[in-house]
C-alpha positions as CSV (number, residue, x, y, z in Angstrom):
1,M,-21.4,11.4,-10.2
2,S,-22.8,8.2,-11.3
3,T,-26.0,6.4,-9.7
4,L,-25.6,3.0,-8.0
5,E,-26.7,1.2,-11.1
6,E,-24.3,3.1,-13.1
7,Y,-21.6,2.5,-11.0
8,L,-21.9,-1.2,-11.0
9,L,-22.0,-1.3,-14.8
10,I,-18.5,0.3,-14.2
11,L,-17.4,-2.0,-12.2
12,R,-18.3,-4.6,-14.5
13,S,-16.6,-3.1,-17.1
14,K,-13.3,-3.4,-15.1
15,G,-13.7,-6.9,-14.2
16,F,-15.9,-7.0,-11.3
17,H,-19.2,-9.2,-12.1
18,F,-21.5,-9.4,-9.6
19,G,-24.0,-12.3,-9.1
20,E,-27.7,-12.1,-8.5
21,D,-27.1,-12.6,-4.8
22,A,-24.2,-10.0,-4.4
23,I,-26.7,-7.9,-6.4
24,G,-29.7,-8.5,-3.8
25,F,-27.4,-7.8,-0.9
26,I,-26.3,-4.5,-2.7
27,Y,-30.0,-3.1,-2.8
28,F,-31.1,-5.0,0.5
29,G,-28.5,-2.8,2.4
30,K,-29.4,0.3,0.4
31,Q,-33.0,-0.2,1.5
32,Y,-32.1,-1.8,4.9
33,T,-30.3,1.0,5.8
34,E,-31.6,4.0,3.8
35,A,-27.8,5.0,2.9
36,S,-27.1,7.3,0.3
37,D,-26.1,6.0,-3.1
38,V,-22.8,7.5,-2.0
39,L,-22.2,5.4,1.0
40,I,-23.5,2.7,-0.6
41,K,-20.8,2.9,-3.4
42,T,-17.9,3.5,-1.1
43,A,-19.1,0.5,1.1
44,I,-18.9,-1.6,-2.1
45,E,-15.6,0.0,-2.8
46,L,-14.3,-0.7,0.6
47,T,-15.6,-4.3,0.8
48,L,-13.8,-4.9,-2.5
49,K,-10.8,-3.8,-1.3
50,I,-10.7,-5.0,2.4
51,Q,-12.3,-8.7,1.4
52,K,-10.7,-8.9,-2.2
53,E,-14.0,-10.0,-3.4
54,F,-17.8,-8.9,-3.0
55,D,-18.4,-10.2,1.1
56,G,-22.3,-9.5,1.6
57,S,-22.2,-9.6,5.3
58,F,-19.4,-7.5,5.4
59,Y,-20.9,-4.8,3.1
60,I,-24.2,-4.7,5.1
61,S,-22.0,-4.4,8.3
62,L,-20.0,-1.6,6.9
63,L,-23.3,0.2,6.1
64,E,-24.9,-0.6,9.4
65,S,-21.7,1.1,11.0
66,F,-21.8,3.9,8.5
67,T,-25.5,4.8,9.3
68,A,-25.1,4.2,13.4
69,N,-22.1,6.6,13.4
70,G,-23.7,9.3,11.2
71,I,-21.0,9.2,8.4
72,K,-22.5,11.3,5.5
73,D,-19.8,10.9,2.6
74,R,-17.1,9.0,1.1
75,S,-14.1,10.8,3.1
76,E,-15.7,10.3,6.6
77,A,-16.1,6.3,5.6
78,I,-12.7,6.0,4.7
79,A,-11.5,7.8,7.8
80,Y,-13.9,5.5,9.8
81,V,-12.7,2.5,8.6
82,Q,-8.8,3.7,8.7
83,D,-9.6,4.7,12.6
84,K,-11.0,1.1,13.5
85,Q,-8.0,-0.2,11.9
86,I,-10.6,-2.2,9.2
87,L,-8.4,-0.5,6.2
88,P,-4.7,0.2,6.4
89,T,-3.5,3.9,6.2
90,T,-2.1,4.9,2.5
């Protein structure tokens, strides 16, 4: 299990380059929602999959939804976005 910083470095190595504003949103969302690194990384992943790029407001909205609905792990987060039809079922 990687830390948030390690996860961002992994994404960078795969070609996802985040600007200072995106990094700011990521860490702001973490502090604002007090979400775990697992939920933060899942919200980043889902934002990239759904929006095809990093959208800070979408990411924050996902995190707020996760914490408001008591979502604790990646599988619950994915099930939540599929249930809300934000992410199509695969």
